[in-house]
KEZADO-836327 format. One record per residue (C-alpha): x, y, z; residue number from 1; residue in three letters. Coordinates in steps of 0.25 Angstrom, whole numbers, padded with zeros to 4 digits. Layout:
BEGIN
<X = X Y = Y Z = Z marlo = NUM dogu = Ala>
...
***
This chain:
BEGIN
<X = 0510 Y = 0490 Z = -0050 marlo = 1 dogu = Unk>
<X = 0514 Y = 0477 Z = -0059 marlo = 2 dogu = Unk>
<X = 0518 Y = 0469 Z = -0046 marlo = 3 dogu = Unk>
<X = 0505 Y = 0474 Z = -0037 marlo = 4 dogu = Unk>
<X = 0494 Y = 0466 Z = -0047 marlo = 5 dogu = Unk>
<X = 0499 Y = 0454 Z = -0043 marlo = 6 dogu = Unk>
<X = 0502 Y = 0457 Z = -0029 marlo = 7 dogu = Unk>
<X = 0485 Y = 0459 Z = -0028 marlo = 8 dogu = Unk>
<X = 0480 Y = 0447 Z = -0038 marlo = 9 dogu = Unk>
<X = 0488 Y = 0439 Z = -0025 marlo = 10 dogu = Unk>
<X = 0482 Y = 0448 Z = -0012 marlo = 11 dogu = Unk>
<X = 0470 Y = 0449 Z = -0021 marlo = 12 dogu = Unk>
<X = 0471 Y = 0431 Z = -0020 marlo = 13 dogu = Unk>
<X = 0474 Y = 0431 Z = -0007 marlo = 14 dogu = Unk>
<X = 0463 Y = 0440 Z = -0003 marlo = 15 dogu = Unk>
<X = 0454 Y = 0431 Z = -0010 marlo = 16 dogu = Unk>
<X = 0459 Y = 0418 Z = -0003 marlo = 17 dogu = Unk>
<X = 0456 Y = 0425 Z = 0009 marlo = 18 dogu = Unk>
<X = 0443 Y = 0431 Z = 0007 marlo = 19 dogu = Unk>
<X = 0441 Y = 0419 Z = 0002 marlo = 20 dogu = Unk>
<X = 0443 Y = 0409 Z = 0014 marlo = 21 dogu = Unk>
<X = 0438 Y = 0419 Z = 0025 marlo = 22 dogu = Unk>
<X = 0423 Y = 0419 Z = 0015 marlo = 23 dogu = Unk>
<X = 0425 Y = 0404 Z = 0011 marlo = 24 dogu = Unk>
<X = 0422 Y = 0407 Z = -0002 marlo = 25 dogu = Unk>
<X = 0426 Y = 0392 Z = -0008 marlo = 26 dogu = Unk>
<X = 0433 Y = 0396 Z = -0021 marlo = 27 dogu = Unk>
<X = 0443 Y = 0407 Z = -0015 marlo = 28 dogu = Unk>
<X = 0444 Y = 0396 Z = -0005 marlo = 29 dogu = Unk>
<X = 0448 Y = 0384 Z = -0017 marlo = 30 dogu = Unk>
<X = 0454 Y = 0395 Z = -0024 marlo = 31 dogu = Unk>
<X = 0464 Y = 0399 Z = -0014 marlo = 32 dogu = Unk>
<X = 0465 Y = 0381 Z = -0010 marlo = 33 dogu = Unk>
<X = 0467 Y = 0380 Z = -0024 marlo = 34 dogu = Unk>
<X = 0480 Y = 0390 Z = -0024 marlo = 35 dogu = Unk>
<X = 0485 Y = 0384 Z = -0011 marlo = 36 dogu = Unk>
<X = 0487 Y = 0371 Z = -0017 marlo = 37 dogu = Unk>
<X = 0492 Y = 0376 Z = -0030 marlo = 38 dogu = Unk>
<X = 0503 Y = 0384 Z = -0021 marlo = 39 dogu = Unk>
<X = 0506 Y = 0370 Z = -0014 marlo = 40 dogu = Unk>
<X = 0508 Y = 0360 Z = -0027 marlo = 41 dogu = Unk>
<X = 0518 Y = 0371 Z = -0032 marlo = 42 dogu = Unk>
<X = 0527 Y = 0373 Z = -0021 marlo = 43 dogu = Unk>
<X = 0528 Y = 0360 Z = -0022 marlo = 44 dogu = Unk>
<X = 0532 Y = 0356 Z = -0036 marlo = 45 dogu = Unk>
<X = 0540 Y = 0369 Z = -0040 marlo = 46 dogu = Unk>
<X = 0551 Y = 0371 Z = -0028 marlo = 47 dogu = Unk>
<X = 0555 Y = 0359 Z = -0033 marlo = 48 dogu = Unk>
<X = 0553 Y = 0362 Z = -0047 marlo = 49 dogu = Unk>
<X = 0560 Y = 0374 Z = -0047 marlo = 50 dogu = Unk>
<X = 0573 Y = 0368 Z = -0039 marlo = 51 dogu = Unk>
<X = 0574 Y = 0356 Z = -0052 marlo = 52 dogu = Unk>
<X = 0572 Y = 0370 Z = -0062 marlo = 53 dogu = Unk>
<X = 0586 Y = 0376 Z = -0054 marlo = 54 dogu = Unk>
<X = 0593 Y = 0364 Z = -0057 marlo = 55 dogu = Unk>
<X = 0589 Y = 0364 Z = -0072 marlo = 56 dogu = Unk>
<X = 0595 Y = 0376 Z = -0071 marlo = 57 dogu = Unk>
<X = 0607 Y = 0375 Z = -0064 marlo = 58 dogu = Unk>
<X = 0612 Y = 0361 Z = -0069 marlo = 59 dogu = Unk>
<X = 0606 Y = 0361 Z = -0084 marlo = 60 dogu = Unk>
<X = 0617 Y = 0367 Z = -0093 marlo = 61 dogu = Unk>
<X = 0610 Y = 0378 Z = -0104 marlo = 62 dogu = Unk>
<X = 0620 Y = 0370 Z = -0116 marlo = 63 dogu = Unk>
<X = 0612 Y = 0356 Z = -0111 marlo = 64 dogu = Unk>
<X = 0597 Y = 0363 Z = -0113 marlo = 65 dogu = Unk>
<X = 0602 Y = 0372 Z = -0125 marlo = 66 dogu = Unk>
<X = 0604 Y = 0357 Z = -0131 marlo = 67 dogu = Unk>
<X = 0594 Y = 0350 Z = -0128 marlo = 68 dogu = Unk>
<X = 0584 Y = 0361 Z = -0129 marlo = 69 dogu = Unk>
<X = 0589 Y = 0375 Z = -0137 marlo = 70 dogu = Unk>
<X = 0588 Y = 0381 Z = -0149 marlo = 71 dogu = Unk>
<X = 0598 Y = 0369 Z = -0156 marlo = 72 dogu = Unk>
<X = 0592 Y = 0357 Z = -0149 marlo = 73 dogu = Unk>
<X = 0582 Y = 0346 Z = -0156 marlo = 74 dogu = Unk>
<X = 0567 Y = 0340 Z = -0156 marlo = 75 dogu = Unk>
<X = 0572 Y = 0333 Z = -0144 marlo = 76 dogu = Unk>
<X = 0572 Y = 0345 Z = -0135 marlo = 77 dogu = Unk>
<X = 0556 Y = 0345 Z = -0135 marlo = 78 dogu = Unk>
<X = 0557 Y = 0332 Z = -0132 marlo = 79 dogu = Unk>
<X = 0567 Y = 0335 Z = -0120 marlo = 80 dogu = Unk>
<X = 0557 Y = 0347 Z = -0115 marlo = 81 dogu = Unk>
<X = 0545 Y = 0338 Z = -0115 marlo = 82 dogu = Unk>
<X = 0553 Y = 0327 Z = -0106 marlo = 83 dogu = Unk>
<X = 0557 Y = 0339 Z = -0097 marlo = 84 dogu = Unk>
<X = 0541 Y = 0343 Z = -0096 marlo = 85 dogu = Unk>
<X = 0538 Y = 0329 Z = -0094 marlo = 86 dogu = Unk>
<X = 0546 Y = 0327 Z = -0083 marlo = 87 dogu = Unk>
<X = 0542 Y = 0344 Z = -0078 marlo = 88 dogu = Unk>
<X = 0534 Y = 0343 Z = -0063 marlo = 89 dogu = Unk>
<X = 0525 Y = 0356 Z = -0058 marlo = 90 dogu = Unk>
<X = 0518 Y = 0358 Z = -0070 marlo = 91 dogu = Unk>
<X = 0520 Y = 0371 Z = -0079 marlo = 92 dogu = Unk>
<X = 0526 Y = 0378 Z = -0067 marlo = 93 dogu = Unk>
<X = 0537 Y = 0372 Z = -0067 marlo = 94 dogu = Unk>
<X = 0538 Y = 0370 Z = -0084 marlo = 95 dogu = Unk>
<X = 0540 Y = 0384 Z = -0085 marlo = 96 dogu = Unk>
<X = 0551 Y = 0387 Z = -0075 marlo = 97 dogu = Unk>
<X = 0558 Y = 0374 Z = -0082 marlo = 98 dogu = Unk>
<X = 0554 Y = 0380 Z = -0098 marlo = 99 dogu = Unk>
<X = 0562 Y = 0392 Z = -0092 marlo = 100 dogu = Unk>
<X = 0574 Y = 0385 Z = -0087 marlo = 101 dogu = Unk>
<X = 0577 Y = 0378 Z = -0100 marlo = 102 dogu = Unk>
<X = 0571 Y = 0392 Z = -0108 marlo = 103 dogu = Unk>
<X = 0584 Y = 0400 Z = -0099 marlo = 104 dogu = Unk>
<X = 0593 Y = 0384 Z = -0103 marlo = 105 dogu = Unk>
<X = 0593 Y = 0387 Z = -0117 marlo = 106 dogu = Unk>
<X = 0581 Y = 0380 Z = -0123 marlo = 107 dogu = Unk>
<X = 0575 Y = 0382 Z = -0135 marlo = 108 dogu = Unk>
<X = 0561 Y = 0391 Z = -0131 marlo = 109 dogu = Unk>
<X = 0552 Y = 0380 Z = -0140 marlo = 110 dogu = Unk>
<X = 0558 Y = 0370 Z = -0131 marlo = 111 dogu = Unk>
<X = 0553 Y = 0378 Z = -0119 marlo = 112 dogu = Unk>
<X = 0540 Y = 0380 Z = -0125 marlo = 113 dogu = Unk>
<X = 0539 Y = 0366 Z = -0126 marlo = 114 dogu = Unk>
<X = 0545 Y = 0362 Z = -0112 marlo = 115 dogu = Unk>
<X = 0533 Y = 0370 Z = -0108 marlo = 116 dogu = Unk>
<X = 0523 Y = 0363 Z = -0117 marlo = 117 dogu = Unk>
<X = 0528 Y = 0348 Z = -0113 marlo = 118 dogu = Unk>
<X = 0526 Y = 0354 Z = -0098 marlo = 119 dogu = Unk>
<X = 0511 Y = 0355 Z = -0099 marlo = 120 dogu = Unk>
<X = 0508 Y = 0343 Z = -0106 marlo = 121 dogu = Unk>
<X = 0519 Y = 0333 Z = -0105 marlo = 122 dogu = Unk>
<X = 0519 Y = 0333 Z = -0090 marlo = 123 dogu = Unk>
<X = 0525 Y = 0315 Z = -0088 marlo = 124 dogu = Unk>
<X = 0514 Y = 0317 Z = -0075 marlo = 125 dogu = Unk>
<X = 0504 Y = 0326 Z = -0083 marlo = 126 dogu = Unk>
<X = 0504 Y = 0311 Z = -0095 marlo = 127 dogu = Unk>
<X = 0503 Y = 0301 Z = -0085 marlo = 128 dogu = Unk>
<X = 0492 Y = 0309 Z = -0079 marlo = 129 dogu = Unk>
<X = 0483 Y = 0310 Z = -0088 marlo = 130 dogu = Unk>
<X = 0488 Y = 0296 Z = -0097 marlo = 131 dogu = Unk>
<X = 0480 Y = 0292 Z = -0083 marlo = 132 dogu = Unk>
<X = 0469 Y = 0299 Z = -0083 marlo = 133 dogu = Unk>
<X = 0465 Y = 0301 Z = -0099 marlo = 134 dogu = Unk>
<X = 0476 Y = 0288 Z = -0104 marlo = 135 dogu = Unk>
<X = 0486 Y = 0288 Z = -0113 marlo = 136 dogu = Unk>
<X = 0481 Y = 0287 Z = -0128 marlo = 137 dogu = Unk>
<X = 0477 Y = 0302 Z = -0123 marlo = 138 dogu = Unk>
<X = 0488 Y = 0307 Z = -0117 marlo = 139 dogu = Unk>
<X = 0498 Y = 0302 Z = -0126 marlo = 140 dogu = Unk>
<X = 0489 Y = 0310 Z = -0137 marlo = 141 dogu = Unk>
<X = 0489 Y = 0320 Z = -0132 marlo = 142 dogu = Unk>
<X = 0505 Y = 0321 Z = -0128 marlo = 143 dogu = Unk>
<X = 0505 Y = 0317 Z = -0143 marlo = 144 dogu = Unk>
<X = 0498 Y = 0329 Z = -0147 marlo = 145 dogu = Unk>
<X = 0505 Y = 0338 Z = -0136 marlo = 146 dogu = Unk>
<X = 0518 Y = 0337 Z = -0138 marlo = 147 dogu = Unk>
<X = 0519 Y = 0340 Z = -0152 marlo = 148 dogu = Unk>
<X = 0511 Y = 0354 Z = -0151 marlo = 149 dogu = Unk>
<X = 0520 Y = 0357 Z = -0136 marlo = 150 dogu = Unk>
<X = 0530 Y = 0357 Z = -0148 marlo = 151 dogu = Unk>
<X = 0527 Y = 0362 Z = -0160 marlo = 152 dogu = Unk>
<X = 0520 Y = 0375 Z = -0150 marlo = 153 dogu = Unk>
<X = 0533 Y = 0376 Z = -0144 marlo = 154 dogu = Unk>
<X = 0540 Y = 0376 Z = -0158 marlo = 155 dogu = Unk>
<X = 0528 Y = 0386 Z = -0161 marlo = 156 dogu = Unk>
<X = 0529 Y = 0396 Z = -0151 marlo = 157 dogu = Unk>
<X = 0541 Y = 0398 Z = -0148 marlo = 158 dogu = Unk>
<X = 0545 Y = 0400 Z = -0163 marlo = 159 dogu = Unk>
<X = 0533 Y = 0411 Z = -0162 marlo = 160 dogu = Unk>
<X = 0540 Y = 0419 Z = -0152 marlo = 161 dogu = Unk>
<X = 0553 Y = 0416 Z = -0155 marlo = 162 dogu = Unk>
<X = 0548 Y = 0426 Z = -0168 marlo = 163 dogu = Unk>
<X = 0541 Y = 0434 Z = -0158 marlo = 164 dogu = Unk>
<X = 0556 Y = 0438 Z = -0152 marlo = 165 dogu = Unk>
<X = 0552 Y = 0434 Z = -0139 marlo = 166 dogu = Unk>
<X = 0559 Y = 0430 Z = -0128 marlo = 167 dogu = Unk>
<X = 0558 Y = 0424 Z = -0115 marlo = 168 dogu = Unk>
<X = 0560 Y = 0434 Z = -0105 marlo = 169 dogu = Unk>
<X = 0567 Y = 0431 Z = -0090 marlo = 170 dogu = Unk>
<X = 0559 Y = 0429 Z = -0080 marlo = 171 dogu = Unk>
<X = 0568 Y = 0437 Z = -0072 marlo = 172 dogu = Unk>
***
C-alpha cells in the first residue's frame, strides 16, 4: 500500500492539470505552468551538480575531509564549510547531496549541519542580490547575526542528536 499512495497522488495531479487545461480553469493552468517551469530549471542545474558531487566523492580522499572537517578538526572547519556553501549553486537541492557526501567522507555532524545552514544563508549570488536591493548595511547585519547562529545551532543540534543516539541512515 505504501508504494501505491504516491502513484495515486501523481495520477490525481496529472488528471487535475489535464482537466484544468481542457476546462480553462486558470489556477490549475498556472499550477501546471509553474511545475513545468520549475522542472525545466532544475533539469538545467541538477545534472551538472550531481556530476560534480560524483567527482568530489571520487577525487577527494576521506582522509582529507576527516583532517579538515572530521572529529579532530578545529573551529576552522566552520569557515571551510561556509566557503564551500557560499559557492554552492542550485540552493538546497544541491546542498543536501553535498552534505551527504561530506558526511560519508567523515565530516563531523555539526559541520555538516552548519554547511546546510550556510548554504541557506551565505551563498554569494544571494548575498550580491540582497546587497543590491536591501543595501550593504542590511546584508552585513544579517550575515553578522546569521553566521554565529548557524554555528551555535549546528553545535547544539548535533549534541542533541548524539545524546539521543541518533544515527544517519544510508539512502539505500
